[in-house]
C-alpha positions as CSV (number, residue, x, y, z in Angstrom):
1,M,0.0,0.0,0.0
2,A,1.4,3.4,-1.0
3,A,2.3,5.9,1.7
4,E,-0.3,8.3,0.3
5,E,-3.1,5.7,0.7
6,I,-2.0,5.0,4.3
7,E,-2.1,8.7,5.2
8,R,-5.6,9.0,3.5
9,L,-6.9,6.0,5.6
10,K,-5.4,7.4,8.8
11,K,-7.2,10.7,8.3
12,Q,-10.5,9.2,7.0
13,F,-10.8,6.8,10.0
14,D,-9.0,9.0,12.7
15,L,-6.4,6.3,13.2
16,I,-3.6,6.7,15.7
17,D,-0.4,4.7,16.4
18,H,-1.1,1.2,17.9
19,P,1.3,0.2,20.7
20,E,2.0,-3.1,18.9
21,G,2.5,-1.6,15.5
22,G,0.1,-0.3,12.8
23,F,-2.7,2.2,13.4
24,F,-6.1,1.9,15.1
25,A,-9.2,3.7,16.2
26,E,-11.8,2.4,18.7
27,K,-15.2,2.7,17.1
28,W,-17.5,1.0,19.7
29,R,-17.4,-0.2,23.2
30,G,-20.2,-2.2,24.9
31,D,-21.9,-0.8,28.0
32,R,-21.8,-4.1,29.9
33,K,-19.0,-5.4,32.0
34,C,-17.9,-8.9,33.1
35,T,-15.5,-10.3,35.7
36,L,-13.3,-13.2,34.6
37,T,-13.2,-16.2,37.0
38,Q,-9.9,-17.6,35.7
39,P,-6.6,-16.0,37.0
40,N,-5.3,-13.4,34.6
41,Q,-3.3,-10.2,34.6
42,Y,-6.3,-7.9,34.8
43,D,-8.0,-6.8,38.0
44,G,-11.7,-6.1,38.2
45,P,-14.5,-5.9,35.6
46,R,-13.7,-5.8,31.8
47,D,-15.8,-4.6,28.9
48,V,-17.8,-7.4,27.3
49,A,-16.9,-6.2,23.8
50,S,-15.3,-3.5,21.8
51,S,-14.7,-2.9,18.1
52,I,-11.7,-1.2,16.4
53,Y,-10.5,-0.3,13.0
54,Y,-6.9,-1.5,12.6
55,L,-4.5,-0.8,9.8
56,L,-1.4,-3.0,9.6
57,T,1.2,-1.9,7.2
58,S,4.0,-3.9,5.7
59,P,6.5,-5.0,7.0
60,N,4.8,-4.6,10.4
61,Y,3.3,-7.5,12.3
62,I,1.5,-8.1,15.5
63,S,3.6,-10.0,18.1
64,W,2.2,-13.1,19.9
65,H,-0.3,-12.1,22.5
66,K,-3.2,-13.6,24.4
67,H,-6.7,-12.3,24.3
68,L,-9.1,-12.6,27.1
69,S,-12.0,-11.9,24.8
70,E,-13.1,-13.2,21.4
71,E,-11.7,-11.4,18.3
72,I,-13.4,-10.8,15.0
73,F,-11.3,-9.8,12.0
74,Y,-12.7,-7.9,9.0
75,W,-10.3,-7.8,6.0
76,H,-11.1,-4.9,3.7
77,A,-8.1,-4.4,1.5
78,G,-4.4,-5.0,1.0
79,G,-2.2,-8.0,0.8
80,P,-2.7,-11.5,2.2
81,L,-3.0,-11.9,6.0
82,K,-1.7,-14.9,7.9
83,V,-3.1,-15.6,11.4
84,L,-1.4,-18.1,13.6
85,I,-3.5,-19.6,16.4
86,S,-2.0,-21.5,19.2
87,K,-3.5,-23.0,22.4
88,I,-1.4,-24.5,25.1
89,G,-1.3,-28.3,24.6
90,H,-2.7,-28.1,21.1
91,Q,-1.2,-27.9,17.7
92,E,-0.7,-24.5,16.1
93,S,-3.1,-23.8,13.2
94,N,-2.6,-21.3,10.3
95,Q,-5.4,-19.3,8.8
96,N,-4.7,-17.5,5.5
97,F,-7.0,-14.7,4.4
């Protein structure tokens, strides 16, 4: 993706730098909270759901991380996306989009 297109998208969707690389903007956050019963790094209630726009530019990538909530990906444009999914004690699976 050309630098001009990246800048246009950043402006159009009010994207800011994401701490793990790329750019993002939160577009929605649910009004309900939940408390996780399994031990984790977060204290107290968490939002049940949120939605962001995320722009990942080449050669950036997202480092391995664990989510405490489900994720939904929407691919709108650009090159292929490879998602690696791993669960402790299970074989890694690859998803190509």
